[in-house]
N, C-alpha and C positions, 0 to 999 in steps of 0.2 A: 473312634479312634478319638476324637477330643477327650480333655479331662473334664470328671466327671461337672467340676462348677461349669466349664465353660456350656458343656452341652445342656443344661439348665437353662441359662441364658438364651440361650439359640434357639430354643424350645420357644422362646416369650417371643420371637424374633418372628422365625420365618416354620410355615408346617412340613416342608419335602426342600431338599437340596437342589437348585440346578442343575443343569447337566455340565456348564463349565464347573460347580464345583464338584460335583459329584468326581471328575477327572483332574481337576488342578489339586484339589485339598489334599489325600494320598502323596502325590509327588513333592508337595512343599514340607509336608511332615517328613518325608524323608531325608528332608536336607538339600533338595539339589536347586542347580538355578533355572527356572520357570519363565518362562512367556507366555503370557496369558492374552489370546489375541480374540476379542470376543464382542460384538455390540452393546451399544449403550441400552442397560435395563436385562440383562444377562446374570447380572449378579457377580462381575468379575473383580468386582473390591472386596467384596467379602469373601470369595474364593480365596485373594492372597491374604486377607485380616484376619480370617480364621485360625490358618496356622500360626499365625506371629502371636496373637492371642493364648495359643493355647501353648508358647513356646514359651512365654511370660510366666506362663499360670503352673508350668512343669520346671523349669530349674530357674533360681533365683539370679538375675544378671543383675550387673551394677548399670547404675544410670550411665548412658544413654545406651538402652538396649538394641532400639529400632528407629532408624532413618527412612523417612516416608518423603519422597521428593515427590512434588509437583509441578507444571511449567507454568500454571498461574496464581497468582496472589486472591484470587476468585477463587480456586480450587482448594485452596488453601484454608477456605473460611468454611468450603460446604464440607469438605473434611471434617473437619473441626468439630462440625456439628455434628456430622455423622458420629465419631468418634468416638467423642464424649459420653455418648449412651451407654458405648461396650465400656468404657475406661470407668463411670460411676458403678456401672455392674459391677465390674471384674478389679472392682478397686488396683488399678495405674496410673500415673502420672501420666499426663498427656498435653504438650506444648505447640507452639506456633511462631514459628520462627522468619521472616520476611525483612525484605527491605521500608517495610510501616509499622515494625514492633518499638515501641517505645523503650529507652536508656534504663528504665526501671524495669522491664518484663524483661531485657537482656541480662542486667546484673541479678536477676532473679533467678534466671534460668543458669547462667556461673553458678550461683551459692546454691540450687536445691534442685540440681538438672533434670529434666523430667526422663521417664522409663521408655515413653517413643516421642519422636520430636518430629513436627510436621515443618516443610522448608520449601525454597525455592533452590532451582542450581547456583545462583547467584550468590546466595547468602552461604551455600555451601564452602564456597569460595572462600568466604571472609571468614568464616568459623573455623576452617581448618589452619589459618594460621595464627587463632588465639589461644596465647600461652594456656589460660585455666580451661576452656572450651574442648583444646588439644585432649588433656588427659580424660575428658568424659567421652569426645568420641575415640577411643581405647577402647572401648568396650562394645561400641557397634559390631555385633552379630549377625544383623539381616539390615537390608536397605531395599525398600520396596521405588519403583521408579514409575510415577503415573502416567496417562497416556503418551508413550513413550513416543510414538511415531511423530507427536510433533516436534521433537529435540534433534530427531536420526537424521534428518537434511539440512541442518541449520550451524554454525557454529557456538551457539548456547549446547550443543550436542556433544560437539567436540570438544568443548573446554569441559562438562559430565563425565565424557569417559576420562578424559586424565584426572576429574578431583577422583572417582572411584578406586583409581588406582594408589592415589596418596591415601586414601583414607585404610584402604587395605594395608598397605605398607604402614601406615601409622599404626592400625588395630594387630600388626605384624600375623596376618591370619587370613592366610592363602586363600580356606574354605568360607569366606568371608559369604552367606549366600545373599544373590542379588536375585527379586522378583522385578519382571517389567507389564505393564498393561498397557493392551493396544486395541485403538481401533482395527478396522480392517486394514491390513497393511501388503503390498504385493509379494513382497521379496522376505519372508520369516527368518531366512538363516542369516540375513544382513544384520536383520534388528539385534538377533539372538546376540551376534557374535562383537555387533555393538555394546551392546549392553552386560557382558560380561568378558569382553576383551579376548576374545574368541577361545574362553574356556566351554567344556559343556555344559548344554542347557538344553534341558525340556522345554518345547514347544506344544504347546495346546490350543491350537485350531477349532471355534465351533461357532464361527460366522453365520455356517448356512444354517445354524438352528432355527433362526426364529421367520416368519414367515412375512413377506413383504410383498404391497399393494403397489403401484408406482403406474402412473402415467403423465403425458406430453400432448399438452391443451395450446388453443393460439384459438382465443374468443375470436369470431367475426363481427365488427361493427356491427349496430342496427340503426335503427332510426333515432332511438333513444340514445346511441351512445354518438352522435350527431352532435346533438343537441349539447351534453353536456362534455361535449370535447370543446366546442365555441364556449362554453359557461367559463371552462376552465383551463384556456389558452394551450388546450394539449392536443393532440392528434386523437381521429375516432378509435383508430386502433390502441392506444391507450388508454383511452374511456374504458373500452371492451373490457382490457386485459386488468385497468384499478374495477371492474363493477363484480367479474367472474372473482375474484380475490376477495370483494367486499361479502360477494353470495357466500363463500367457502367459511369466510370465520363466521355470518352468522346460523350457519347451518351446525357450524361445531363449537365442542364449547370452549375449549383452548388451544389455538394456533402458534404455529411459529412459521412465521415469512422469511425465508433467509436471501439476501439480497451475496450479491459476491463482496463489497467494498463497503466501507464506512458512508463514504460522502453520499451512493446510492441508496445506503438505509435511510438518512439522513429525507433523500427526497421522495424516496417512496410514502417515507411515513407522512410526510406532510400530504403528500398528494392524495392519499389513503381517508387523511382526517377530512380533507378539503371535499373530497366525494362523499365522507360518510360523515358528518359531525356529532353522531349518535354514539358512531362505533367507538368504543373503549380500546383502546390500542398505544403503546407507547416506540419509543427506536429502543435500542438496546447494542452499544458498540464499542472498543477497549479507548473509545478518546474522549467519551462521556467520563466525569467524575467518578469515581467508585461509590460515596452517596448513592449521585443518579441511579448509576445502576443496582447498588440494594433494593433500591425504592421501588423499581420498575420491578426486580426479580421477587421481591416481596407482594408487592400489590395481585402481580401474576398469581401465585401460588397462591392468595388469598381468595381469588378469583372476580379481582375487581376489576381487572382486563382480562379482555375478551382475545387479543392476540398482541403480540410482537413481532416490531420487525425488526431482524437481527443481522449481523454476519456470523466469524466465526468464534466471535463470543460467548455464543451460547451451543456452541458445535462440542463442543467436552460436555463431559457428566456432570454441570451444575444444578442441583436439584431446585427444580424450580416449580412444584408440584406436575402433576398429570397434565399430558399433552395425549390430542389423541386427531391431531394433524400435522401434516407439514407442505410448507409451501415454497417451492424454491423459484424464485423470481429473476427469469432466466437463466442461458445453463451455468450450470455450475462447474463448466470445462474438465473437470477429472469424476469419474467411477468412484474413486473413494471416498471424496468428499461428498458425493450424493450420498451414497449408505452410511457415513456418520451423521449427517442431517437427518436422515427421513428416519437414520433408528434410535430418533429420539422419540416419535411419535408413538404410542402404546408401550409404555414404559415398564413393559415386563415380558416373559417369555409367551406367557397368556396370548398376549393380544399382540394385538397384528398391527406392523407397523404402516404406516399409511402416507401419501402425499404425493402430490404432482409438481411437474417443470409449467410455469406458466410464458413459455415460447414466443417471443418478437420476430424478430426480424428472420429471412431465408437463410441465413447462417446458423443464428440461433435455433430455429426447426432443425435444421439438421442435427445438427451439435446435439439437441437437447435428447434428442431420438435414438443416435449411437450410446450416447453416456448412459442413459434409463432401458436400452437391452443389455449392456456392458454390466450394469448394476443389478439385471436382475439374473445372471446368468451367472454372477460371482465372479465378474474378471473385472479384476484392478491394476493399476499401473504399477511398475516394479516401481521399490521405492529406494528412494538413490543416497546414499548414507556418504554423507560430509563429507569432505578429505582431509588430508593436513592444513589447515592454516596456519601462517608461519605467525600471527599477530597472537594468537590463543596461545602458538607453542613459548613465545619468550614472556609471555604472561604468566604460565604455568611451571617455568625456569625460577622464575621470579619469586615465585610463588613459593617453591619447595626451597629456596636459598633463603626466605622468609623460616621457615620453618626449621630449619636447622642452620647454625652461624655460618658452619665452613662443611656446605654440604659435598661430599665428594661428585666429580662428573659420574665417573661412570655408575651412582646410582639413580642421578638426573635422569640417563640415559636407560636404564634398566625398568625403571619406572612406566616415563612417559612412553616406552617404544611398547609397553605392555596393552596400553590403550588400541584401541582398534583403525582411530584412524591414526594413529603415530607408526604401527608394526611397520611401516618398513623405510621408514626414515634412519640415515646409517646413520653413525657417532660424526664422520667428517661435519655432516651438513649439523649436529647441532652443537658442536665446536662454533659454526660458523655464525649461527644464531648469539650464541655466549658469547664470540667476539663484538656485535654490533652492539650488545647490550652494553659490554664494556665501552665501547665507543659513547652510547648512550648514560654514562656514569650512575648504569644501573647495578652491574654487580661488579666483582674484581674476581680474576684469574689467578690464582696461585698454583704453584707447581712445587710443592713442600716434598722433598723425598722422593721425589718419583710421581707422587700421586695429585693428581690436577684435582683442585677445589674449589668451588665457587663462594663469594663475598659476599653478601649485600652491602650498598650503601645507603646512608640517610634517605635517597631522595627516593626508594624501593616502595614506602607505605604510602605517599601519596598517588605515586603512579600505580600500585596495585590496587586501593582503595577504590579510584577514582576509575580503573578502567575492568572493572569486575562484569558487567554486561556489554556481552558482543552486538545486543539491540543497535542500532545506527540512534543517534541526538538528531532529531530532526524537529527543524523549527517552522512554524508557519508563518505564511505572507498575506498579509490582509488583501483582499481584493475590493476594491473602491472606484462604484460605479461614476464614472465623470458626470454625471446627468445631475444624480441626488446629492451627488458628495458622501454616498452612508456606506458601509462595507456591506457588502453583499454575501462575503464568503471566503475560505480561506482557500491558502491551497501549501504545500508542504516541502519542503527545502527540496527535494531531489527532483519534484517539479521541476519546480523554477530553476535547476541549475540545468536541465535538460531542455525544455521549451520555451522559457524568458526571454522574448524579445520583443519587439514593438510591430503589429501585425501578427502577431499570432493569432487565432481561433482555438479558443477551450471552452466546455462544460464546466460550468461552476454552479451549485443547486439548482440543478435541470433546466439552463437557462443558458442561451451559447453567445459568448462575449468576445471582444478583439481589444490585445493588448495596444495599449498606447503608451505608457512610460513604465518602468522598472526601476523602482527606488531600494533605497533599502529596509524592507520589512513592508512594503508598500508597492501594488502593484494599480495604477490608472486602467480601467478598460472602461471600452463604451458597449452597449448592448450590438450584437451582431444580426443581420440582415438573414441567415443561410446556416445551415451547419454543416456544410459539405468542408470536410477536411478538420474539422472541432475533435479537439484532441479534450477526451474525457479527463479533469481534474483528478480523476480516483485512477488512472490508467495503471502507476506505478505498483498498485495494490490485486490490480489484477493477475492473478495463476497462470504460468504457462498451460497453454490448451498441447499436452500432451503429443509425439508423433502416431502413438497405437488409434488417439481418436482422432485425429484427421484423417487418417488411411480409413479407418471408420467410415466418414462422412464421404471419404471416395467408394466407399463400396455401396452403400448407400445410395447415391450417386449414380453409379453404374446399373446397380440393381433398378430401380425408378426407368431409367433411360433404355433399357434392356426389358420392361414392363414383367417384372419378374414379381413373386410374392413377397411383399413386406407386410406379411403380420407376425411376426414375429419382433418388430416394432411393438413399441404401446403405446399408442400415436390414435387419437381421435381421429374421425373424419376431416374436420378442420384442418390439422396437420397436414393431413398425408394431402389432402386435396393443395394446400401452399406447395407442398413438397411437388408432387406435378408436376405444376403450374409452373413452378421453376424451373425445372428440368425441361419443359416445353419449352419457356420462351428461349430456353438455351440450344436447346437441340437445335431451334429453328434460326437461330443463328449461325450454326455451323459443329461448331463442339462442345464436349462437356466434359471438365477436367474431373477426373477419376484417379483412386489408388492406380490405377495403370495409364494414364498420359497425364500429359502434359501439357497444358493451352497456353501459346506465348500470342495476348495480341497488340494491337498499337493502334494507338489516335488519340484523335482532341476531343478535350474536355473544357469546356467553360464554366465556371462557379457562378451561384447564384449572386452573388458581394458584388456590390459595385466594384470594390477595390482588386476583385481578382477576372482577368484575362483567359482567351482559350491556350491551352499549354498542352504541347505533344508527350502522351503518356504511354509508355510501356507498360505490359503487365503479365508474370509469368504466375501462372494457375498452377500450386503445384501443394498436395494436401500431404504436408511434409509436418503441419503442427509450428509453435510461436518459436522456439528454440532452433530448432533449423533452420525454418523460413531466415529469421534474423541474421543469423548468421553467415548464411549464402547471401542474402541481402548486399550484407557489409563489402564480403570481400568481393563480390561482383561493381560494385557503386564504387570501389577504388580504383577499380583497375577502369573502368570508366571514365570517372574523373581525369585520373590519368590521359585521357585522349582528349578530352573536348571541355574540362573545367567541374564548376559544380554543377550537381543533381540534387532532386532532391528523393529519397527515400522513407518510403511507407511499408511495413512487412505486418500480416496477419498470419493466423492456422493454416491460413488456404492461396496465400498469392502474396508474389515480391511486385510490391510496384514501383517503378520510377517514374518521376515528373522534369521533365526537360525545361530549360530555359526557354528555348526559342527552335523553332523548325522539326516539323514531322519529321521529313527529310533524314536519314540515316541515324534516327533514334535506335531502329531494330537492326541496323547493320552494327552499330555501337555494342546494345546486350548481346546477339550474338556475337561478337568479338571477345564480347570479356568471357562469358560460355565458356570459349573454345582455347581463350588462354588460361582462365583460370585451372591452377593443378591441383588437385587433393593434397597430394602432397604436400607444395607451399602454402595453403592456405594460412596456414597456424603462421606462418613469418609474415607473406601479408599483412592478416590483423595486427599481429604484435607491433609493424610496423608503423603502420596506422592510428592504432585506440589512442593514444599518449595525446593524440591531441582533438578527441574525442570530449565534449560534457560526461558523458557518460563515465572516462577515464578520471575527469577531474572531480568530479564525485563522490565516486568511489575511493580515489586517494585520499581524501578529505578524512572520511570515517575508520581509513587504514590508521591512517599517522596520527589521530585521535585514541585507537585503540594500542598506537606502540607508546604514547604519551611526548608524540614531538609536534603536539598542536594540541592547546588548551580544549578542553569540550565547548570552551564557554565561548570559544573564537568564533566571529563573522568575518571573514579576508575576501581582502580584495580579489580579482581575478587576478592583475598585474601580480600583485603579492605571492596569489597563491602558484602561479605558474612558474616563480622563482624558489617555492620551496620546493615543487617538483622539480625543476632542474638540479637544485643540488642532490637529491635524495635518488637520483637515475641511478638503476643500476643496482640500489641495496634490499635488503630484505619488504621494505615498506614496497616497493615499486612492485617487486615479483607478488607479494602478498594482493597487492592492488590488481595486478592480473589473473591472478589466482582467481579472485573474488569475481571476477570478471566470467572467467572459462566458466567458472563451477555454478552461478546464478545466473546466469545472461544469455550465453550463448551454451549449444551442442556442435563441439568441432565434429567428434568423430559421427556425427548424426549427420552431419553436412558433407562429409566426405564421401560418406558411404551413398546417400543419395546424388552427387555429383558425379561418381563413378557408374552409378544406374543410367544415367544423362546422357555421360560420354559412352559407357559401352552397349548405350542399344537394350540395359533391361526395362526402359519407360518410355513409351511414344511421345513423339514429338510434336506436336500439332500447330504450325502459325494460320494468321487468320487478321485479316486490315480491318480496323474499325474496335469501336469496343462493344461487347458483349451482354445482356444484363448481370450477370456474374461480375464483369468488369467495371461498368457503372458504379454498381452496389457498391463495389470493392472501394473506388473512389470517395464514396461519402464515408460516414461514420457508422461504423458499427456498435453503436449504444442507443440506451433510450432518451429520449430528450423529453422529461416530464413536463416542462413548460416551453411553448416556444419564445422565440426572442418576443418580445411584448408590443405589442401596438404601435404604433407611433404616436398616436394621440396620448397612449397610456404612457410613452417616454416623455412625451413634451410638456402634459400637465406633472411628471414629476421633477421637470427643471422646469417650469413655471412658478411653480409653489416655493423649489432652494431660492431662486432668484428672487424673488419678491420677499422673501423671510432672509436676504444677505444685508449684512451692518452695514451703513458708508458712513465715511470722516469725513463733512465740507469742511476743509481746512481753506478761511481767505488769507490769499496772499497777498495783501496789502497789511495786517495785522498779525495775524496768526492764530487768531480764535477760531475754535474748531469747534461744530458738534456732529453727533450723531445721530441719524435716523434707518430704520430698515427704509428698505426700496417701496417699499408695497405705504408707507407712511410720507414718501415725500411731501411740502407743501411745494403749490402750485407756484410761489415766487422765491426764489432763492436769493439770498440775499445773506451778508455777515450783519448780526445779531448788537455787534459790538460797534462796526464806524460804519455799518450797511453797505459797503463795498460789495458791486457782485463777481466779480474776480473767486470763485469757490472752488478749489482743487479737490476733486471725487478721491478720496483712499478707501480701500478695504480697511476692515477691521485689523487683519493679521500685517498690512504690510507696516509695521510703524517704522523701518528704517525711512521711508521715504517721509514720512510726516517729520524726523526729526529732524531731515535734511533741507527742509521747506522750511522749516522756523528758523534754525541756523543763519539758513540765508537774507533771512525777513530781517531778521535781528542784528546779524552779525557780527555774532559772537563769537566765530571761529572761520578757518579757510575750509571750502568743500575741495572733496575729494573730484580727484576728473569722474568718475564713477558717481559722484552726490552731482556734480553741476547737472552732468546728462540726466537724473532723475527728477531732479526740479524743472529743467526745460520741457520736459514732457509731463509735469504736471501743471505749467504755466500753458501747454498749449489746451488741455482736457479742461482747465478753467474757461479759457477760449469757450471749449466749446459748450459748456455750459451756460455761459451768456449769452451763448446763439441760441440754445434747444432750450435750455432748463433740464427739467426734472428726466427729459427722454434720455438726456446727455447721460446723466448720473446712472439711469437705468442700464445706457448701453456699457459704460465702464463696470459696473457690476458684474460684468462678464466671467471669466475666468480667461486670464491669459489674451484682452483685450487692451489694445493700448492704445496713443491718440492718431497713428496711421487707418488700422482699424476702424476706429471707434469712425473718422470720419466719413469711413467708406461707408458704414450701416448706414451713421445719419444722410447721407445726399441721397438715400434711396427713399427716405421720408417715411418711411411705413411706422403706419400704425399698429395698436393690441397687439394681437396673436401673430401678426405679419412680423413687426420689430423682434420679438421677443422669438422667434423664427429665424431671425438673422442674425442674433444672436446666441442660439444654440450652435448653429453652423460654424459660427467663430468659435468657436470653443469648442468643437470637434477638430476643425483644419487646426489650433492650438497644439492641442496634443499630438495630433499626427506628428505633425513639421517639430513641435518642440526638441524631439532628439537631434537635428540635423543642425542647429541654430551653432554658432562657433561659440 
């Protein structure tokens, strides 16, 4: 079926077609829109490319004839190398265009356009409005969209769907052929409709062709693991899991170990390196630089690395050579993710894909077991296509106004409504958006002879090009250890927006910390003594666990409680024993929550940390998944707070937890009352009324407002100023889209309403128990791995001691103003002025320049001091008196952060020496950090 020249080149590359190629190539050659669904290594890329090359051989086209769109720049790079082989053999031009393409390369593409261009969705937005590039794009006959499953569920997909319609309009080619490449998806018909705007599309799905071998493991720690655990400051269980991973990596030639988040990938790779320094491995994730990722990929391909610890950055089909085993550390949370990742091993149809999930805690073991079974049976979650997004809609309207000077409103409606996400948007709604854009002064609405047109303003260029990306701009906050004064990691802006306040415990770089002070771009924290309730810094990156997976966990619990056969789950004996033990303990307590039974328990629990007091909890055990439990929990908490004031809420896929500030009596009654009062049909109204007061709404509002162009991309707003902006834009499309984004990404309203009806109508059994169950106790702890426990107090003290002794102090004479600098460890035994021999020397830290200047101005009488400066000088005179009385010991005390004369006097009065003195200074620093927020 292929052209003679192409046949000859194909024979150089392949001996025979794969099943996907046999089925797909004829369909594409016939000119049909086609969605190709197959796993990595099945040959799906060539199944799309060969018909493209054939068309270029058969018919002479003007450039640019083919547009190849990929979601990641790394895929651009990989495809470039792959397609260049064919381009040289078949003598056609191909080039890559994305955000990093140089200006010279862009100008060359305009002057000498290629026959095939590889691009990203965002870059397509840019070239669609370029005057000369538009002329080349008129020639596009085929569009290939790679990894389409990565786009359909996000605003990037919404943006691309409209861009394809704008391209179709530009080319004046309603039959422009679109081919989509996708990994496993749960709703092929929705993805096909998204891809083609609802036009006819042939779907070819061969996912079940490749053989898959999967297992779930949970290694039981032995004596050796206990020894390693002490050496590495981790639990024996973690040491056993790390050891199992190292064993797999040594047994195999090349291994990818997947983590669910970037932060945890860093922690996991560092712990594996510490476990076995000889093991050649590296980390790979999207937060690393492009150069670092390329170096890791090349080293792995060349056999210099045995393994890579990665995230979804290597989930897609980037060519990194042969992979013979996949490790998934902890539950992948979705069956489609597991299939996509394990499919990377055995990168050909003739080889089996092999992998295992290394599970940890009880929830993780249950969840991993269910997901592994679903993956083997080919059951994947329904694919959700992102709905109409108002910020994207406004951006696309402006884009069309830039393409055509006086663009008819009817044309804008026609083109945008052809795209799948906007198919139901009315003309009235479109006009509302145009009115809003006119208020923002991006477009002007003209009514000429009865025809409505849109005319762009001068402001649109900056707005359009600065907002081509729908991916949120996220800044990082440095976490500073108060003990060592050194950065220990970073928290992203979303985490800070949702959780940052003094006293909150969080996990960063595998350790638990407590926030002490939140400043601009910086958070001061101290090592925490326990992990109960600590929030992992990567929490925002975690994918939600779907309803079907959570229900599967409930079903497995029911089967184990009823002693049914569970051999259909691919679990080893250790996992089975762990699951049976967990259900056994829960059964002895009194009730096991399942897919048919919701358990409500209440009781008190004290944290292990010295700052935490015993508090009452009510826990609803409900196997509804992440989004439904979060939606239900938020709605119930609003009603409870209306009754009794502030409460704490924590939701995970299997439980909703309420923490009450005082008194166990009445807590259960309040939760039951809220459940009874909550009406499924009023749930949306209740949430919409309360949501604008949440940090989640404020965080989302900022991102949406930036995409509308009303807040600069570089803005870093105070909460007070942001509150004013939100008030100004209440009821506008910015406000609406913020709520829309929360409904689509963070909550599941319809699922929550259905679950609530089941609870009210008796579709689910409700069992109530007093006291906390084993599953309840576990829910109050943190559901994540802590790769390094809180540092031993001795280690903390040594870090503090080293920092304090290296602190530079400026000793200023209160008589003549002469000053001299010393580090604390090098202080002389006798402290006196080198100039006038006076002994009243004021200790001033290196960074306290304002205090030194005030003191010298007082001594020399050069100016009148302010009231604040007078206070500073008086404090320095008090400090100098203590130096006279106690010598170098007093200087050492004043080197502590936040130690003033009154605190120093208390420490010196104890007459401590050596390490005891240093411990007193450390405790003073901790007190200062904890209480500073309350000072006037």
